C-alpha positions in Angstrom: -37.3 -35.7 41.5 -38.7 -33.8 44.4 -34.6 -32.0 45.9 -34.7 -30.1 42.5 -37.6 -28.2 44.1 -36.4 -28.5 47.6 -38.4 -31.0 48.7 -38.6 -34.0 50.5 -41.1 -36.9 51.8 -40.7 -39.1 55.4 -38.1 -41.8 54.2 -40.7 -44.6 55.8 -43.5 -43.0 52.7 -40.9 -43.4 50.3 -42.2 -47.1 49.6 -45.6 -45.9 49.3 -45.1 -43.6 46.5 -43.0 -45.9 44.8 -46.2 -47.9 44.2 -48.0 -45.1 43.3 -45.2 -43.8 40.4 -45.1 -47.5 39.2 -48.8 -47.4 38.7 -48.8 -43.5 36.8 -45.4 -45.1 35.3 -47.6 -48.0 33.4 -50.8 -45.8 33.1 -48.6 -43.3 30.8 -47.1 -46.7 29.5 -50.8 -48.2 28.5 -51.5 -43.9 26.6 -47.8 -44.0 24.4 -49.5 -47.6 23.4 -52.9 -46.0 21.9 -53.0 -44.5 18.1 -53.2 -41.1 18.1 -56.4 -39.5 16.9 -55.3 -36.9 14.4 -57.7 -35.4 12.1 -57.1 -37.1 8.2 -56.5 -35.0 5.4 -58.1 -35.2 1.6 -55.0 -36.4 -0.3 -57.3 -37.6 -2.7 -59.5 -34.7 -3.0 -56.0 -32.3 -2.7 -52.4 -33.7 -3.6 -49.6 -33.0 -3.0 -47.8 -32.1 -5.8 -43.6 -31.6 -6.8 -42.7 -31.1 -3.2 -39.5 -29.9 -2.4 -36.9 -27.5 -1.5 -36.1 -24.2 -3.2 -34.4 -23.6 -6.2 -32.1 -20.6 -5.8 -33.9 -18.8 -8.9 -36.6 -19.1 -6.6 -35.3 -17.5 -4.5 -35.0 -13.5 -4.7 -36.0 -12.8 -1.5 -33.2 -14.2 0.3 -34.8 -17.2 1.3 -38.6 -16.8 1.6 -39.8 -20.6 0.6 -39.3 -23.2 3.1 -40.8 -25.6 0.7 -42.3 -25.3 -2.8 -45.5 -27.4 -2.9 -48.7 -27.3 -5.0 -51.9 -28.2 -4.2 -54.8 -27.6 -6.0 -58.4 -26.2 -5.0 -61.8 -27.3 -5.8 -62.2 -26.0 -8.9 -66.2 -25.4 -7.4 -64.9 -23.0 -4.8 -65.9 -19.5 -5.0 -64.3 -17.4 -2.3 -60.5 -17.3 -3.1 -61.1 -18.8 -6.8 -57.8 -18.1 -8.9 -56.0 -16.9 -5.3 -52.5 -18.1 -4.8 -51.5 -18.7 -1.1 -48.2 -19.5 0.7 -48.5 -20.8 4.5 -46.3 -19.8 7.4 -44.1 -22.7 8.2 -45.3 -23.5 11.2 -48.6 -24.6 10.1 -49.2 -28.1 9.3 -49.7 -29.0 5.5 -49.6 -33.1 5.2 -47.1 -34.4 3.4 -44.7 -31.2 3.4 -41.8 -31.1 5.9 -41.9 -28.3 8.5 -38.8 -26.4 9.4 -40.3 -23.9 12.1 -36.8 -22.1 11.3 -34.5 -24.5 13.3 -31.8 -26.9 12.3 -32.5 -27.9 16.2 -33.5 -31.5 15.1 -34.9 -32.4 11.2 -37.4 -31.1 8.9 -41.0 -33.2 10.8 -43.3 -34.3 8.8 -47.3 -34.2 9.5 -49.9 -36.1 8.4 -52.7 -34.1 9.0 -53.4 -30.9 7.6 -54.6 -27.5 10.2 -57.4 -26.3 9.7 -57.0 -23.0 8.1 -55.7 -25.5 5.2 -58.3 -27.0 4.5 -60.3 -24.2 4.1 -58.0 -22.3 1.7 -58.6 -25.0 -0.5 -62.1 -25.6 0.0 -62.4 -21.8 -1.2 -60.9 -22.4 -4.4 -57.2 -21.2 -3.6 -54.5 -23.3 -5.4 -51.5 -23.3 -2.1 -47.9 -22.7 -3.7 -45.6 -23.7 -0.7 -44.8 -22.5 2.9 -43.1 -19.6 4.0 -40.0 -19.6 5.7 -40.1 -18.2 9.2 -38.2 -16.9 12.1 -36.2 -19.5 14.6 -39.1 -21.3 16.0 -42.0 -17.8 15.0 -39.7 -16.3 18.0 -38.7 -12.7 16.5 -39.7 -9.4 14.9 -36.6 -9.8 11.9 -36.5 -12.0 8.8 -32.6 -13.0 10.4 -32.9 -15.7 12.5 -34.5 -18.2 10.5 -31.6 -21.6 10.5 -32.5 -21.7 6.9 -31.3 -18.3 6.5 -32.2 -14.7 5.7 -35.4 -13.1 4.7 -35.2 -10.0 2.4 -37.5 -6.7 2.2 -39.4 -6.5 -0.7 -38.5 -2.9 -0.9 -35.0 -3.3 -0.4 -32.2 -6.0 0.5 -30.3 -6.4 3.5 -33.1 -4.7 5.8 -35.6 -6.7 7.9 -39.3 -8.3 6.3 -40.4 -8.6 9.3 -41.7 -11.5 11.4 -42.1 -13.3 12.4 -44.1 -13.9 9.1 -41.0 -13.4 7.2 -41.2 -15.2 4.3 -45.0 -14.5 3.9 -44.8 -11.1 4.0 -41.8 -10.8 1.5 -43.2 -12.8 -0.8 -46.8 -11.0 -0.6 -45.1 -7.2 -0.9 -43.2 -8.6 -4.3 -46.3 -9.7 -5.3 -44.7 -13.4 -5.6 -48.6 -15.0 -4.2 -51.9 -13.5 -3.4 -52.0 -13.8 0.2 -50.1 -15.6 3.4 -51.9 -17.0 6.4 -49.7 -16.6 9.0 -49.6 -16.6 13.1 -49.1 -13.7 15.3 -48.1 -14.0 19.2 -47.3 -10.4 19.4 -47.4 -9.1 15.9 -46.0 -11.3 13.7 -48.5 -11.0 11.5 -49.1 -7.3 11.8 -44.8 -6.1 12.0 -43.7 -7.8 8.8 -47.4 -6.2 7.2 -45.8 -2.6 8.1 -42.2 -3.7 7.1 -43.0 -4.8 4.2 -45.8 -3.4 3.1 -48.7 -5.6 3.0 -52.1 -5.4 5.0 -52.2 -7.5 7.2 -55.5 -9.1 10.2 -54.4 -10.6 13.7 -58.2 -11.6 14.3 -59.7 -11.6 16.8 -58.6 -14.2 19.6 -59.8 -17.3 18.9 -62.2 -16.1 15.1 -60.1 -18.8 13.9 -59.0 -21.9 14.8 -55.4 -22.7 15.4 -56.2 -26.3 14.8 -52.6 -27.6 13.5 -50.7 -25.3 14.3 -47.2 -24.7 16.8 -48.5 -22.9 19.0 -47.2 -20.2 21.8 -49.0 -19.2 24.3 -52.7 -20.4 23.5 -54.0 -16.7 25.5 -52.0 -15.3 22.6 -51.6 -17.3 19.5 -54.0 -16.0 16.6 -53.7 -16.9 13.2 -54.1 -14.4 9.9 -54.1 -13.6 6.5 -52.0 -11.3 4.8 -52.6 -9.4 1.7 -52.1 -6.5 -0.4 -55.8 -5.3 -0.6 -58.2 -5.5 2.3 -60.5 -6.7 -0.1 -58.4 -10.3 0.2 -58.2 -10.3 3.6 -61.9 -10.4 3.8 -62.1 -12.9 1.1 -59.6 -14.7 2.8 -61.1 -14.0 6.2 -64.9 -15.7 4.6 -62.7 -19.3 3.4 -61.0 -19.8 6.8 -63.0 -18.0 10.1 -65.7 -19.7 12.3 -65.2 -22.4 15.0 -64.3 -26.1 14.0 -65.0 -27.9 17.1 -61.1 -29.0 17.2 -59.6 -25.8 19.1 -61.0 -24.2 22.7 -59.5 -20.9 21.6 -62.4 -20.5 18.7 -65.6 -21.6 20.6 -67.0 -18.3 20.5 -66.5 -18.2 17.1 -69.9 -18.7 14.5 -69.4 -21.1 12.0 -67.3 -21.5 9.3 -69.5 -19.1 6.1 -71.7 -16.9 8.3 -69.5 -13.9 7.9 -69.6 -12.6 4.9 -66.8 -9.9 5.8 -66.9 -9.6 1.6 -70.3 -7.6 1.8 -68.7 -5.1 3.8 -66.7 -3.7 1.5 -69.8 -3.5 -0.9 -70.4 0.4 1.3 -69.5 3.3 -0.6 -66.1 4.6 0.9 -67.5 7.3 2.9 -67.3 7.2 6.6 -69.6 9.2 8.0 -70.4 8.0 11.7 -67.7 6.6 12.6 -65.4 7.7 15.2 -62.0 7.7 15.4 -59.7 7.4 18.0 -55.8 8.7 18.6 -54.1 7.2 20.8 -51.6 9.1 23.1 -49.8 6.9 24.3 -48.7 5.6 20.9 -47.5 8.6 20.0 -45.7 9.5 22.3 -43.0 6.8 22.0 -39.7 7.8 22.0 -38.8 4.7 19.4 -41.1 6.3 17.2 -39.2 7.6 14.6 -41.1 11.6 13.2 -41.8 10.5 9.2 -43.5 7.2 10.4 -46.0 9.4 13.2 -45.8 12.2 10.6 -47.0 9.5 7.8 -49.8 7.6 10.6 -51.2 11.2 11.5 -51.8 12.7 8.1 -53.6 8.2 7.0 -56.1 9.0 10.0 -57.0 12.6 8.9 -57.7 11.1 5.7 -60.0 9.0 7.5 -61.6 12.5 8.6 -61.6 13.4 5.2 -64.5 10.9 4.2 -66.2 11.8 7.2 -65.7 10.1 10.4 -64.7 12.0 13.4 -61.9 11.7 15.3 -60.5 12.9 18.8 -57.4 11.9 20.9 -57.3 9.5 23.7 -55.4 8.7 26.3 -55.2 4.6 27.6 -51.9 4.9 30.4 -52.2 1.4 31.0 -51.2 0.8 26.8 -47.6 1.7 28.3 -47.7 -1.4 30.4 -49.2 -3.8 27.8 -46.1 -4.9 26.3 -43.9 -6.3 30.1 -47.4 -7.9 30.5 -47.1 -9.7 27.3 -43.4 -11.0 28.0 -44.1 -12.2 31.2 -46.6 -14.6 29.8 -44.7 -14.9 27.1 -41.6 -16.1 28.9 -42.8 -18.5 31.3 -45.7 -20.3 28.9 -43.1 -20.2 25.9 -40.7 -22.2 27.7 -43.0 -24.7 29.0 -43.9 -25.0 24.9 -40.3 -25.0 24.1 -39.8 -27.7 26.4 -42.6 -29.6 25.9 -44.3 -28.8 29.4 -47.5 -27.1 27.9 -50.7 -28.4 29.3 -54.1 -27.3 30.0 -55.8 -26.9 26.2 -58.3 -29.0 24.3 -58.0 -29.4 20.8 -55.4 -31.1 18.6 -51.5 -31.4 19.5 -49.0 -31.5 16.6 -47.7 -35.1 18.9 -44.9 -35.5 15.3 -43.7 -32.4 16.3 -43.0 -33.8 20.4 -41.0 -36.2 18.6 -39.0 -34.7 16.7 -37.3 -32.6 18.7 -37.8 -33.9 22.5 -35.7 -34.9 24.1 -33.8 -31.9 24.5 -30.1 -32.1 24.4 -26.9 -29.6 25.3 -26.3 -30.5 21.4 -30.0 -29.5 20.5 -30.2 -27.1 23.1 -27.3 -25.0 21.4 -28.5 -24.8 18.3 -31.2 -23.0 19.7 -31.3 -19.3 18.5 -30.1 -16.5 21.2 -33.9 -15.3 20.7 -34.9 -18.7 21.8 -32.1 -19.3 24.3 -33.8 -16.7 26.1 -37.4 -17.4 26.2 -36.2 -21.0 27.8 -33.1 -19.5 30.7 -36.8 -16.2 31.0 -39.1 -18.7 31.7 -37.0 -20.6 33.6 -36.0 -17.9 36.0 -38.7 -16.4 37.0 -41.0 -19.2 37.8 -38.5 -19.9 40.1 -38.1 -16.4 41.2 -41.0 -15.4 41.0 -43.9 -17.5 41.8 -48.1 -16.6 40.7 -46.4 -14.0 38.8 -47.8 -15.8 35.5 -51.3 -15.1 37.1 -51.2 -11.4 37.8 -50.7 -11.0 33.9 -54.2 -12.7 33.5 -55.6 -10.4 35.9 -53.7 -6.9 34.2 -54.2 -8.3 31.0 -57.5 -8.3 31.9 -58.0 -4.7 33.2 -56.1 -3.3 29.6 -58.7 -5.1 28.1 -61.4 -3.3 30.0 -59.7 -0.2 29.7 -60.0 -0.2 25.2 -63.7 -2.0 25.8 -64.6 1.4 27.6 -63.0 3.5 24.5 -64.4 1.5 21.9 -68.1 2.2 23.6 -68.0 5.2 22.8 -65.1 5.2 19.5 -65.2 2.9 16.4 -61.3 2.4 15.5 -58.2 3.1 17.4 -55.5 4.1 15.2 -51.4 4.0 15.7 -48.1 2.8 14.8 -48.4 -0.9 13.6 -44.5 -0.2 14.7 -42.9 2.6 15.8 -40.1 2.9 12.7 -39.6 1.2 9.1 -38.0 -1.9 8.5 -34.2 -2.1 10.1 -31.3 -3.2 9.3 -30.5 -7.2 9.7 -28.7 -8.2 13.1 -26.2 -10.2 13.8 -26.3 -13.5 14.1 -22.7 -13.8 16.3 -23.4 -11.7 19.1 -26.8 -12.7 21.5 -27.2 -8.7 22.5 -26.4 -7.8 19.2 -29.2 -10.4 17.2 -31.6 -8.1 19.9 -31.2 -4.4 18.7 -33.6 -4.8 15.1 -36.6 -6.2 17.3 -35.8 -3.5 20.2 -39.0 -1.5 20.6 -40.7 -2.9 17.7 -44.2 -4.5 19.4 -45.1 -1.9 21.8 -48.4 -1.2 19.7 -48.9 -4.7 18.6 -48.3 -7.3 21.7 -50.2 -6.0 23.8 -53.7 -7.0 21.8 -52.3 -10.2 21.9 -52.5 -10.0 25.5 -56.0 -8.6 25.0 -57.4 -10.0 22.2 -58.7 -7.2 20.5 -58.8 -7.7 16.1 -56.0 -5.5 15.0 -55.2 -4.6 11.0 -52.5 -3.5 9.4 -52.2 -0.9 6.8 -49.6 0.4 4.1 -49.9 4.2 4.1 -47.1 5.6 2.9 -43.3 5.5 3.1 -40.9 6.8 5.6 -37.3 7.5 4.9 -34.9 4.5 6.8 -33.0 5.3 9.6 -29.5 4.7 8.7 -30.4 5.9 4.2 -32.3 9.5 4.3 -32.3 8.1 0.5 -34.6 5.0 0.5 -37.8 4.6 1.3 -39.2 2.0 3.2 -43.0 1.4 4.1 -45.2 2.9 7.4 -48.2 1.0 9.1 -51.5 2.6 10.4 -52.9 -0.2 12.7 -56.7 -0.5 13.6 -57.8 -1.7 16.7 -61.7 -2.4 17.4 -64.3 -4.3 19.6 -63.7 -7.4 20.3 -65.6 -9.9 16.8 -65.6 -6.1 14.8 -63.6 -7.4 12.4 -66.1 -5.6 9.6 -65.5 -2.7 11.4 -62.2 -2.3 10.5 -62.7 -3.8 6.6 -64.7 -1.1 6.5 -62.3 1.7 7.7 -59.3 0.2 5.8 -61.3 -0.4 2.3 -62.3 3.0 2.7 -58.8 4.5 3.0 -57.5 2.3 0.4 -60.2 2.9 -2.5 -59.2 6.5 -2.0 -55.9 7.1 -1.4 -52.6 5.3 -2.7 -50.3 4.5 -0.4 -47.8 3.5 -2.2 -47.6 7.3 -3.4 -47.6 9.0 -0.4 -44.8 10.7 -0.3 -41.8 10.5 3.2 -42.2 14.1 4.1 -45.6 14.4 4.6 -47.2 18.0 4.7 -47.1 19.6 8.6 -49.9 18.2 10.2 -52.6 21.4 11.0 -51.9 21.7 15.1 -54.4 24.5 15.6 -57.2 22.4 17.0 -57.2 20.4 19.4 -60.0 18.9 21.2 -59.7 17.7 25.0 -58.0 14.0 26.2 -60.0 11.5 27.2 -58.6 9.8 29.8 -59.9 5.7 30.8 -61.3 5.7 34.6 -59.4 3.8 37.4 -56.0 3.7 36.3 -53.1 3.2 38.7 -51.1 6.2 35.9 -51.7 10.1 36.4 -52.3 11.7 33.1 -49.2 12.1 31.0 -47.6 15.6 29.6 -50.4 16.1 27.9 -47.6 18.5 25.9 -46.1 15.3 24.1 -49.0 14.3 22.7 -49.8 14.4 18.8 -51.1 17.1 17.8 -53.6 16.9 15.2 -56.7 18.3 13.9 -59.8 17.1 14.6 -63.4 17.5 15.6 -66.2 16.3 18.1 
C-alpha cells in the first residue's frame, strides 16, 4: 500500500505493522457487523403509492421524470397545501428507486427519506415523483443522464440546464408547482435561468442536506425551483431550519421559525434598497449581448421601484470559477471513489454499497464529465499537494470581498448565465460533450464557494445563439448577505409583481448611458482595476 505512494518502512518493522493492521481489520469487521442507523420514514402516514417508471405519454419533455410515485401530503399541512412537488433524483425517497443519472450500477432504493421530503409532506404538498438529474449531478447540460435527454420546456433540442434538469423542465412547463433541487456550482440556478423558472440557492446550511448524495459538503446546497417567488418563499418556510443531523445546517434557525412568506406582504416598492451592479459579471467575453441588455434593463426596473443602483467591482469574482473547479475536482473525486470523510450527518450507506468498489466495466459507463472529475482529482492530489487547502483560504478571501460590498448594498445583480439555453451536445465525443457547459457557471459557482444566497429570476427572452427567430428565457441573479434570503425574496417579488417576464421582448430598449457613477472597488484585492471602458453602461443614482 505504501508503495503506491513511493514510501516504505524498515523491513525489521514490517511484522509489527502487520499486527497493528490486523487489529484495525478486526475493528473494521466489527463495525461492518453493526446494524446501520438511519432515520425511519413514516410510511404509515405517508405511504408511497404506484411507484413505477414513467410512461411514454408522461415523458413529454424528453426524460424529465425519473420515477413516478405518489405521496399525499399531511391534510392538516397549510404552508404548501395544494402544491405539487417533484424531487431531484439524488434525494432519498424511501421505497423509490434512484438512478442518480447513471447506469453504471443498478438503481438503488433508499430505506429512508431526506429531511426535505418529510418537511414538504408535513407542509401539505403532494409528491408526484422524482425528476431526472444529470449524470452523478455532474453537468450543467441536460443530455448526460443515462436515462435520457431532458428537453427545454421552451424548445426541444435545447438544454433545460443541469444538473436539476428534470425538475426545471417540469416546473417550467407547468407540470409541477415546485421542484426540490441541489446546487453544487449552479445546478439550481442554471436550469432555472435556462428553463424560465425562479430558483434559489440558499445560504449554505439553511436547508438540511440530510439524505441527499453529496458532491463537496462545503459546496452542497439544496433549494427550490418554482414559477413564482411566492412559491419559493412558501417552500422555504416548509424546509428551512436545522434538523439536528446535518452538520452543514448547525447555524440555521429552527424549522418553521422564519416566516419568509410574510416578507412578501410589503408593498411592491423598494425605497431604501441599494442595488450593486457587478462590473466583472457584465465584462465576460462569453456574455451574449442580448442577455446583457435584458438583465440591465431588468435591473433598471428595480430602480423605477425606488431602489438606488450603482456599479461596483469585485475583481476576485473572476477567480471564483478556478477556486470552485479545484475544490470540486478534488473533493468530488474522493466522493465518487468512496473516500470522502470528515463530516457528521447521515451517510447513504446503501448507495455506497450499490456502486462500490469500482471496476473497469462500471467506470467505463460513467459519462465523460464524471470520469473527468475522477481523473482531474487524482491528478491534482498527486501533483499539487496542499492545493485544496489554499482554495479554502482564497475562497474565504472572495467571501470577504463580497461581504465588504454587502455592508453597503443589499443586493448584487448580474446575469445568472451569460447565455440562453444552448443546443444539446454530442454523447459520442469527450470534448464535444463539454461544449454546452463552457462558461455557464461563471457567475454561479463562486457563490457555492462563498455560501452566499443567490436567487435566479426570469426577466425576459433573448434569441438562441444559432436561431434569431427562437426566443429563450433569460435569468437575472440576485445575491445577498448570508442568511438574508428575505431581502432577495422581497426584491424578486417586487420585480415579478410589477413586470410580466414573458412579455419582455428580445430587443430591449437601449439602456441609458448618460449618467455613470464612479466604480466602487474592494480594497486589498491582488488585481488591478479592470478597464472601465468595458463596463456595463447603466443609468444609476446615488
